[in-house]
C-alpha positions, 0 to 999 in steps of 0.5 A: 498506417505507420505509427511513431510507436507500437506502444505509448505508455503514460506514467512511469510508475511500477506498472507502466515501467514493467509494461514498457520494458517487457514490450520493448524486450518483445521487439516493440517500439515503446515510449514512456511519458512521465511528468513527475518522478520515475518509479511512481507513487510507490518509489517516491511517496508511497511504500518505499519511503514509508517503510524506511520511516517505519524502520526508523520508528521501530528503532525506538522499540529496539533501543528499549528491548536492548536493555533486556539483553544486557545492552546499555545504549544510553539515552537515544535521540532522534533527528527527523531531518537526518532521516528525511535527508537519507530517505531522499538520497535513497529515492534519488538512487532508485529514480536512477535505477528506473531511468537505467532500466528504461534506457537499457531496455530500449524504451524512449523516455519522454519527461513531460506531461502527456495529453491524449489528442485522440485514441492514437495520438498524444501531445507532449511539450508541443510535440505530437506522437502517434501510437498504435496502442496507448497505455494509461498508467498514471496512478492515484493522487491523495484526496483531502475532504473540502472542509473549512481549513482543509488547506492547513492539512497535509496528505501522503505526498507532503508527509514525506517532506516535512521539515521537522517532526510535529510534536502533536499529530492528528491522523485522519483515516482508517485504512492501511496508510492511516494506521501505518503513519499513526505508528510512525509518528507515535514511534518517533515520539509525537503525541499521536491521535488517530480519528476514524469515522467508522466503528473500527479501522481497517474495514475489509480485514479479518475481524480478529486482526482489526481488534488485535491491532486496536489493542496493540496500538492503544498499548503503544500510546496512540489515542484511537478515536472511532466514530469521529471526524473533523468538521473544521480546521483553524490555524492559530496565531502561534502556528498550531491548529485547532480542530473542531470535530463533528461532535463539537469537541475541539482538539489542539495539534501541530499537524493534521495528516489526512489518509482518507483515500486516493482518486485516479490521477486523470487531470488534464489527460485529454480523455475527453478527446477519446472514446475512453469511458469512466465507471461509476466510481470515476475510474477508467473502465476496462475489460478483463484484458485491461482494454478500455472502451477505446480499442487501442487504449489500455489502462492498469494500476490505480487508475482502474480501481481494482486491487491498488497494490504495486505488485498487482500493477506489475502483474497487470503491466506484464499482462498487457505487454504479453497480450500485445506483443507475446500472445503465446505467453499471455495469461490473465492476472489472478486476483485471488490469494493476493498477499498483502502487508500493513506496516503498522507497528506491529505489522499485519500480514494477510492472504486469502479470505477473512473469517467474515468473507468465508462465512459470507461465501457459504463455507463451513469453517474451522478457525485456529487462533494463537496469541503469544508474546514473541520470544524477542520480547521475552526478556523485557517489559513489553506487553506486545502480543502476536496474533496468528490465525487460520481460516479453514474450510471444514469440508475440504480441509483447505486453508482459505486464509492466513492472518498475522499481527506481529513482527515481520508479518509481511515476511512470514506471510509471503511463503504462506501465500504460495501454500494457499495458492497451491491449495494447501490443506490444514493437514499439510500445514500440520505435517510440515515441520516448523523452524524452531524457535521462530514465531512462524512455526506457530502456523504449523503447530496450531492443532485445536480449533478455537471455533467452528 
């Protein structure tokens, strides 16, 4: 049978674009359909604009620290609309970059909502297309609980387009998006409260990291309230919000921002017309090669609910392209030793096992930790401290995990991820000469285990 396309990709986010570009480069005839924005969540309402806002929020600390180095910067002021306008301009530029990447690689870009008619056919704007293979890469969507007054809250789509910075903000959630935006709002001068229904935020991260960040965020002025959740939101006559908690307390605020999770974006995708199945959590069910229960349909990224990180989606997109059109270069994605960063203030960088995961896996451990004041802060009044931690297998001496809370943690952890991926031992760390004076050198100078 002759098809219009060898591969039809639904979703022009990071994973979908990577799969499309490389498939076309391998000689396939490829189309990409996108109904919203090129670049997906990460470029438009995710990691890229979020980090721009983090940079903006961190400048408040930079102005304060400048005094210790002899600079008199006067009384700084902040203008939220200027930041958002400049952010929007940069995102528009990146949208154009993605458009050029697709068009220059020979991919057919179809801008509109694609709906599957069966395992080989897609409809878009009333036109029907056939494809030998279909790749679903539609990403995720913010989820706000259906509580009374939920319409007065915002999620991680709307937060990037607020007209003004709220004077008071309640951030709801305990994941990385929640701690990042609590840091952003707080850094820009908003009175910030973070609510989390659990005992301590960042579930799944190393315990030392979680506790250290709790201490640092509290010192920065964020009101952290754990074992707390919202029961109801009411809008007042002056436009403010009255928030009732599950324990009966009432908080007044100007903005409620929910960062309590994301769902797979499968709305009106037409999956009911195919043999694609969902797993128990509502994500698309795929095998180890990203093939769904329909032999011609693949899925990657946030819709499959594995590791929801942009670089992982890129790797999955590459894997699908190679599997379909360059089999001799195919290799599966290794989900072990994936480094990640949380751009809270201070940042978190982590790779490998947490202490808790390593113990649960049966490892006998040696734990190395260091807490210190960064040199950059030594001439001022800041009380911020950096945490560095190594989780080491006592029998093999292999470093199982590296964890950091402090300035530039994400930048530092990337290089360490290579070392852990290569199987580096603590002895290799010890034999590595540090770059002095840097915070990063602490990872190769920790000699004494704090616990075993």
